[in-house]
N, C-alpha and C positions, 0 to 999 in steps of 0.2 A: 371553301364553302361545304358544309356538311350536307349529307343526303337529305336530312329533314328540312334544312334551310332551302335547298334547291327545290324540293318538292313544294314548299310554301311559296317560293318565288314563281314557279311555273303555274301554281294554282291562282296566284294573284293576277298574273298576266292573262290566264284563261278567263278569269272573272271579267277583266276589262274587255275581253274580246267577245263576250257573250252577246247574243242577238238582242238589240235594244227592244224595249217594249213599245216603241212608237212606230209610226208608219215608216216604211222603207224609204219613201221619197223625201223624208224630212232632211233638211240641210245638215251638213256636217257639224255646224255649230250647236245643233240640238242633240246630235248623237254622242258627242263627247264633251267633256268638261275641260276648260282651259285655264280656269282661275277660280278664286273664291270671291270675286267681286259681286257685290249686291247692287241693286239699282241705285240705292242712295249713295253708294260709293262712286258710281259713275257721275252722279251729280256733284259729289264732293270734289272729285278730280277736275271736273269741267269748270268749276268756279275758282280754282286755285290760282289762275293767272289773271283774274279780273283786276286786281290792284295794278299790275303792270300795264294792262290794256288801258285802264283809265288814265294812268300817268303818261303813257305814250301818246294818247290822243291829245292831251294838254301840251305835251312837249313839242310835237311837230306843227300843230295847228296854231298855238297861241304863245309859246314861250318868247320867241323873238319879238313878236308884236307887243307883248307885255313889257319886255325889258327896254325896247327901243322907243315905243310910243307912249306907253302908259306911265312908267316910272322914269323913263328918259335917262338911261345910263349909257355912256359911250362904249363901254366894254361888254355890251350884251352879246356881240359876236364872239368874243372869247369864251363866254359861258357855253354857247352852243358847241364851239370847237372842242373845248376841254371835255365836255360830256361825250361827244362822239368818239374822241380818241380813247377816253377811259373805257367806253363800251367795247371798242375794237380790241383793246388789250385784255379787258376783263373776261370777255366771252370765252376765248380758248383757255385762259388761265383757270377759270372756274371749272371748265369741262375736264381739264387735265387733273386737277387736284381732287375734284369730287369723285373721280374714278378710283382714286387711291384712298378715299376716306372709308372708314369702317367703324361705326359706333353702335351702341346698343339701340339707338332709334333709327339706324339705317345709314345709307351712303348719301342720299339726296336730301332728306328732311333737315339735317343740320344746316346745309347750305341754303335751303329754302327759308328757314327761320332767321338765319343771319341776314339773308338778302332782304327779307321783309322788314326787319328792324332798321337796316341801313336806308332802305327806300323811305320809310316814314320819317326818320330823323333828318333826312337830307332834302326830301321833296318839299316839305312845308316851308323850310327856310328860303328856298328859291323864290317862292311866291309871296312870302310874308316878310321880306327883307326890310322894307320901310317901317313896318310895325315893330320889328325887333331891334332896329338900329337907331331910329329917330329918338333924339333926346338923350343919347348915350355918348360916352367919350369915344366910342368905336365908329361913330358916323363920320369918317374921314374918307377922302377919295382913295387913298392907298389901301385902307382896310376893305372898303366896299369892292374894290377891284379883286382883292384876294377872296373875299366872300363869294362873289358871283362867278369865280372860276373854280373855287374849291368845292362848293356844295353841288353844282351840276356834275362835276367829275365823280364825287362820292356817290351821288344818286345813281349814276349810270353803272357804277360798279355793283351796287346793290341790285339794280334792275337786272343786270346780266346774271348775277348769282341766283335770283329768283327764277328767271326764265330758264336757264340751263337745268337747274335742279328739277323744275316742274316738268319740262319736256322730256328729260332723260328718265323719268320715272316710268313712262309707258311700257317699255320692254320688260320692266321688272314686275309689272302688275298682271300681265296676261301674256300667254304664249300663242294666242290666237290672232291671226291677222285681222279678221273681221271685228274682233273685240277691240283691237288697237285702233282700227279705223273709227269705231264708234266713239272711243275716248277722244280722239283728235277732232272728230266732227263736232262733238258736243262742246269741246273747248273753243273751236272756231265760232260756234253759235254764240257763246257768251262773250267772245271778243267783239262780235257785231253789237251785242246788247250793251257792252261797256262803252264803246265809242258813241253809240246812239245816246247813251245816258249823258255823256259829257255835252253833246250838242243840245240836248233837251234842257239841261241845267243852264247852259249858256243862253239858250233861247228865253228862258224864264227871267234870267237876270238882266239881259240886254234889252228887253222890251220896255223897260222903264228908263227913259232917257235921263232921269234925275239921279239914277244910281251912280255913285262914284265908280268908275271903271276899275280902280285899284282895289276897292273893297269887293267888287264883283268877282275878280279873279282870285282873291283870297278866299272867298266863299266856295268857289269851284274847287280849289285845291283841298280845302278842309272836307268838303262833302265827298270828294273822290277818295280821300284817305279813310274816312269813316266807312264808306261802302266797301272799299278794298279790305279793310281790316275784318269786317264781318265775314266776307267770303273766304279770306285766308284762314280765319279761325275755324270755319266750317270744314275747309279742306283738311286742316291738321287733325280735327276730331275724327273725321271719317277715314282718312288714308293712313293706315298703320303699315308703314313700309316694310318692316321686318316680317310680320306675319304674312302679308300679301306676297312678298317676294319669295318666301319659303314655299308657299302654296303654289306659286307659279312654277318654280323649279321642280316641285314634286310632280305636277301634272305634265310638264314638258318631258321629264324623265320617263314617266309611264307611257306617254303617247309615242315617244321615240322608241321605247321598247316594243310597242305594238307594231310599229313600222318595221323594226328589225325582225320581229317574229314573222311578219307577213312575208318578208323577203326570203327568210329561211324556211318557210313552209310550216312553222309552228302555229297552226290555227285550229280552231274548233270546227267540226264538220258543218255547224250551222252557218259559220261565217265564210266558208271556203268559196262558195259561189259568189258571195258578195264582194270578197276581197279581190276576186279576179275581174272586177269591174273594169271596163275598157278605159275609164278615166284614170285608173291607177296603172294599168299595164302600159298605156301609151306614154306615161311620164317616167318610165323606167328604161332609159336607153341601154343598148347592149354594151356601151363603152364602160359602164360601171360593173366592176367585177362582183362575183357572188358574195365576197367577204365584205362588201361595202354596202351601206344603206343610204339611199338618197333621202334627204329630209327637206330639200328645197331645190329650186330650179338649177342652182349652180353649186350646191353644197351636198356633201354626203359624209356619213360616219364610217370610219374603219371599224368593222365589227369586232375585231379582237382588241382594239385599243380605245374605243370610244373617243377617237380624236376627230375633230371637225376639220375637214380639208376642203379646198376649192377645186372644182373641175375646170380646167382651162378650156375655153371655147372660143371659136371665131365668130359666133353669132351674138346678136344682142348689142348692148351698149359697150362703149369703150371701157367702162369701168371693169368689165369682166376680163379684159385683156391686160389689165394692170395688176400685178401681183404685189408690188411694193409702192408705198406712197411717194418715194423719191422718183419713181418713173414718170410721175405726172409732169415733172419739169421738162421732160423730153417730148411731151405731147403738145402739138400745136393747138388742138381743140381746147385744151385746158386753159390756155391764155385767151383764146377767142371768146369762149363762153364766160370766162371771168369778166371780161369787158362787157359782155351782153348783160350779165347780172348787175354789174355796177351801173350801167347806163339806164336800164329800166327802173332800177331803184332810185337813181338820181332824178329821173323824170318825175316819179311820184312824190318824192320827198320835197324837192325844190318847189314843185307846183303847189303842193298842199301848204307849204310855209308862206310862199309869196302871195297867194290869193288873199290872205288877210290884209296885207299892205295894199294890194290892188283895190280891194273893196273900199278901204279907208281913205286912200290918198287919190286914186284915179277916178273911181265912180262917185265917191262922196254922197252917201245916202243921207247924211245928217245935214242940218241947216247951218252948222258952224263951219268956219274956215278950217280945212284940213291941216293948215300950217299954224293954227292957233294953239300955242303951247299952254295957254292959261286954262282953257276948258276943253278937254277931249271928250267927245261923245262916241260911244261904241254902239253902232246901229245894230238892230236885230238881225240884219242881213249877215253879220259876222257869224251867226249861228245857222240861219236858214239856208244860205247858199252852200256852205260846206255840208250841211245835212242832206240837201238834195243831191249833191255830188256823191256822197258816201252811199246813200240808199241805192242809187242807180248802179254804183260800182258793185255792190253786193248782189243785186239781182243779175247783173251781167256775169259775174263770177259763177253763179249757180247754173247758168245756162250755157256755159262755154263748151261743155261736153257735146252738146247737140251740134254746135258749129264746127267743132273738131271733126266729128263724124261726117258732116255734110261737105265741108269745104277744105278740111285739112288745116294743120296748125300754121303753116307759113302764110296761107291766104288769110286766115283769121288774124294773124299778127299784122299783115299788110293793111287790113281794114282798120285795126286799132291805130296804126301809124297814120293813116289818112285822116282819121277822126281827130287825132292829136294835132296834126298840122292845121286842120280846118278850124278847130276850136281855138288854137293859139293865134291863128291869123285874125280871127274875129276880135280877139282881145286888143289887137293893135288899133282898132277903130272905135271901141266903146269909150264913152265919156259920161259926164254927169247927165246929159240929156238922154242918153241911151242906156242908162244904168240898169233898167229893169230887164233889158235883153239878157243880162247875166243869168237870170233865172232859167233861160233856155240853154245857155252855153254850159252852165255848170254840170247838168246831167251828161252832156256829151263828153266833157272832160272825165267824168266818172266812168263812163263806158270805155273810153280810151285807156285810162289807167288800169282798169280791171283786165282788159284784153292784153295789153303789153306786159304787165307784170306777171300775170298767171301763165300766159303762153310762153314767155321767156323762160320762166322757171321750169315749166313742163318740158320744153325742148332741151334744156340743160339736163334734166333727168333722163330723157331718152338717149342722149348721146354720151353723157358722162357716167350715168348710172348712180344708183343710190345704195348699193349693197356694201355692208360691212364697214370696217374702219376707213377704207379708202374713200367711200362716199362722204364720211364724216370729215375727213381731211379736206376734200374738195369744197364742200359747202362751208366749212370753217374758214378756209382761205377766202372764199368769195364774200362771206359775211364781213371779214376784216376789211377787205377792199371796199365794200359798200359803205361801211361806217366811216372810214377815213375820208373817202371821196366826198360823201355827203357833208361831213364836218367842214372840209376845206371849201367846198362850193358855197355852203351857206355863210361861211365866214367872209368869203370874198364878196358875196352878194349883199352883205349887210354891214360891213366894216366902215367906220368913219361916217361920212355924211351921205353915203350912197342912197339910203332910204329917205333922205330929205328931198330928193329930186324926183318929181312925179314922172318925168319921161324915162328916167333910169329904171324906176320901178316897173313901168310898162314894158320896157324892152327886156329886162331880166325875166319877168313873168312869161314873156313870149318866147324869147330865144333860148334860154338855158334848158327848159323842159323839151322844147321841140327839137333842138339839136341833139340832145341826149337820146330822145326816142328814135329819131331818124337813123343815127349811127348804130344804135342797138339793133334796129330792124335790118340795116344794111349788112351787119355782121352775120345775122341769122340767114338771110336769103341767099347770101353768097357762099354759105357753108354746105358741105355735103354731110347729110345726117344719115345715121344708120337706124334701121327699125329696131327698137328696143322691145322689152317685155313689160313696159309700164302699163299698157292697156290691160294686159292680163291681170296684173296685180291690183289695178284700180277697180276691177269688177268683182268686188268681194262676194256679191250675191251669186256669182256664177261658179264659185269654187265648188267642185264636186267631190274632191278627195281629201282625205285627212292630211296628206303630205303637202297639198297646196295650201291648206289652212294653217298648218303648224308653222309658226314663224321661227326663224333661226336666231 
């Protein structure tokens, strides 16, 4: 580097270190710039997953119900199984190849566009099979079996592509932790809105008992695709991956240079007192040599090589003690919490799916015989009861932080398990005469689902950790286990004539979720957990220093 270039570089760094023109007590997110994202681009990203959320709400709540009771095909169970297996295989495959993709429109956007197209051309045929096949030479049992196995599998491959490409965009859009938290929070808000939308559409269509259920579900699928298409187009218009990624790298490089200069004492006189803030000094342990610059809790840069390396530590989560992904197979907690994740997900997925059959066959809100195959009526309760369950689940999820602070996570999980067993036990005694009691039971199920799922995942984060590629491997493995187990469980619960037997429906709805929840709870309370650093990372508003805010 020439003397002139070096002078310009130091001048540029000095400019970045100048005293900001805002109040000193302003948060770090206002003192530094972490990306070029505008507010409308936050909105653009947040609606990018709405199509998937709409389709997922239809998938777990109504697909088996539609296939088994509405259009009455015997191989509906195979449709669910093929979809779950395809999702389990597609998720890590898309993640692996999207990392290796490099096009003029970015790494993730091509997979997003491909995923969107696959979802649309495969989701609609699943719900509109009779309309597409009736009156054609393809309307045979053999072809229909192929049809309802092929399209659900293809749909889930597209779903996985859209999901992975969308979620993996976040680290490329901003290098600020708080900004990433905001993107994910807004995305979760629209997930809630998407699921709510499905229930409201169903509520509107199911309130008229004269509406053909087959046509009602076809309308739901078409409306979901139309809404999802609008949100995906808005996402693609606003999120220019290449430009935003380049800006993110630029700011990350400059902010890292600031931290390196602070460590080496190259600072302006105006900033010297400020840089020696106790929040910065305390986060620089003596174990890091002077030639290394810490940029996060367990990561630092070698000053001479700009190489990111990990500092081995005995504190925090187990993830920080594992330096290679193959070492996970030697860790007992890896298997324990894998089963925890599988069981809590199994509880939520099987419960959400079986409730539709329980309402239709056991509680019988309609005036017709539930076994009458000539005229099936879908009651408005098929929308109202899941809606009340979901709303209570969302409100509970939003308040879990309070209960964690007051009671601790294991006690909170115990409460969730007790509520699960209590609500499941009540389902053993409900019948047509007591059908309206379900309006009181459903919110309790929602609370139990929110507590067990969120607390189970949080405990996994505390013990296993979420840092770097190792965390990605762990949760990728757990996601694979979840999808395969859910597919097999729902297949066994719905295959053959199982769903024609009212008492079998009752016992499946009661036993499978409650047993899953109980054993998931048992694995957690009998485990020794380490205190991690998740609480620190989750309190974005309390980050005081730049190195806390700068994401690796």
